[in-house]
C-alpha positions in Angstrom: 106.3 93.1 137.0 108.5 90.3 135.7 112.1 89.9 136.8 115.0 87.8 135.5 118.5 87.6 136.9 121.0 86.0 134.6 124.7 85.6 133.6 125.8 84.6 130.1 127.9 81.5 129.4 129.8 80.6 126.3 127.1 78.1 125.4 124.4 80.7 125.8 126.1 83.0 123.3 126.9 80.2 120.9 123.3 79.0 120.9 122.2 82.6 120.1 124.5 82.9 117.1 123.5 79.4 115.9 119.9 80.4 116.1 120.5 83.7 114.2 122.3 81.7 111.5 119.2 79.6 111.0 117.0 82.6 111.0 119.1 84.0 108.2 118.0 81.0 106.1 115.9 83.4 104.0 119.1 85.1 102.9 120.5 81.7 102.1 117.5 80.9 99.9 118.1 84.2 98.0 121.7 83.1 97.5 120.6 79.8 96.0 118.3 81.6 93.6 121.1 84.0 92.6 123.6 81.2 92.1 121.2 79.2 89.9 120.4 82.3 87.8 124.1 83.1 87.5 124.8 79.5 86.5 122.2 79.6 83.7 123.6 83.1 82.6 127.1 81.7 82.4 125.8 78.8 80.4 124.3 81.1 77.8 127.0 83.7 77.8 129.9 81.3 77.4 128.0 79.1 75.0 129.0 76.0 77.0 128.2 72.6 75.7 126.5 71.6 78.9 125.3 73.1 82.2 127.4 70.8 84.4 130.3 73.2 85.1 128.3 76.3 86.2 125.9 74.2 88.2 128.9 72.4 89.9 130.4 75.8 90.8 127.0 77.0 92.1 126.5 73.9 94.3 130.1 74.2 95.6 129.4 77.9 96.6 126.1 76.9 98.2 127.8 74.2 100.3 130.4 76.8 101.4 127.7 79.3 102.4 125.7 76.7 104.3 128.8 75.5 106.2 129.7 79.0 107.0 126.3 80.0 108.3 125.7 76.8 110.3 129.1 76.0 111.8 131.9 78.5 111.4 130.0 81.8 111.7 128.5 81.1 115.1 131.8 79.9 116.6 133.7 82.9 115.2 131.1 85.4 116.3 131.2 83.9 119.8 135.0 84.0 120.1 135.1 87.6 118.8 132.5 88.7 121.3 134.4 87.1 124.2 137.6 88.8 123.1 135.9 92.2 122.7 134.1 92.0 126.1 136.5 90.3 128.6 134.0 90.7 131.5 131.1 89.2 129.5 130.7 86.1 131.7 131.3 88.0 135.0 128.4 90.5 134.3 125.1 89.9 136.0 122.1 91.1 134.1 118.8 91.9 135.9 115.8 92.4 133.6 112.7 94.0 134.9 109.7 94.0 132.5 106.8 96.4 132.8 103.8 97.0 130.5 105.3 100.0 128.7 109.1 99.3 128.8 111.8 97.1 130.4 114.9 97.9 132.4 118.2 96.1 132.2 120.6 96.5 135.2 124.1 95.2 134.7 127.1 95.0 136.9 130.5 93.4 137.0 133.9 94.2 138.6 134.4 97.2 136.4 131.1 98.7 135.4 127.5 99.2 136.7 124.8 100.5 134.5 121.1 100.7 133.8 119.3 100.8 130.5 115.6 101.5 130.0 114.1 100.5 126.7 110.6 100.7 125.1 109.5 97.6 123.4 109.1 99.4 120.1 112.8 100.1 120.1 113.6 96.4 119.6 114.1 95.1 116.1 112.8 91.6 117.0 112.2 89.2 119.9 112.4 85.4 119.4 111.2 82.8 121.9 113.0 79.5 121.5 113.0 76.3 123.7 115.2 77.6 126.5 115.6 81.3 125.8 114.2 84.6 124.8 116.4 86.6 122.3 116.0 90.3 122.3 117.5 91.9 119.2 118.1 95.6 119.2 119.7 97.9 116.7 123.1 97.8 118.3 123.1 94.6 120.3 121.2 91.8 121.8 120.0 90.4 125.2 119.5 86.7 126.1 117.1 85.6 128.7 117.4 82.0 130.0 113.9 80.7 130.9 115.2 79.0 134.0 116.4 82.3 135.5 113.1 84.0 136.3 113.0 85.4 139.9 109.5 87.0 139.6 106.9 85.7 137.2 107.5 83.0 134.6 108.4 82.5 131.0 104.7 82.2 130.2 104.1 85.6 131.8 106.8 87.2 129.7 105.4 85.6 126.6 102.0 87.0 127.4 103.4 90.4 128.0 105.5 90.4 124.8 102.5 89.1 122.8 100.4 92.1 124.0 103.0 94.8 123.4 105.0 93.7 120.4 103.7 93.7 116.8 103.4 90.2 115.4 106.2 90.8 112.8 108.6 91.6 115.6 107.8 88.8 118.0 108.2 85.2 116.8 108.1 81.9 118.6 110.3 79.0 117.5 109.7 76.0 119.8 110.8 72.6 118.8 108.4 69.8 119.8 110.3 66.9 121.2 
């Protein structure tokens, strides 16, 4: 059994959304390809003298997308989440991990609850330097590696590695 007791902070949430913006880089690459193809198509359809204008528009659009995904999007998502769940930072989450499933107990001044989930119900799990991010169909959980009360982050990593398919569990650790 592995247990984690944690509370979210604004930085915790912001770091999660920043990470998810970086993970969505594959989508960004697809946008780049589409913009280049559209630029070339505009060049041929409009019989332009040179390719400078459509490529300039494509580069401008690309810069806007990159700025949006890396800076504005995480901050906006964080602010919206805080507004929609006023007790977010007051809620204490207790995660208990077993071999077949995990349990999330949560409590704040207004609500107490328990959720039991099987690992295969998760869309993905990411391990990053300081956190584990659990992505479900309708939400997410963040586990800070310093908040373990029973077991360690390495124990959780080993458990997740044994129960999650490789395509659902990914490790992104920055070497310093």
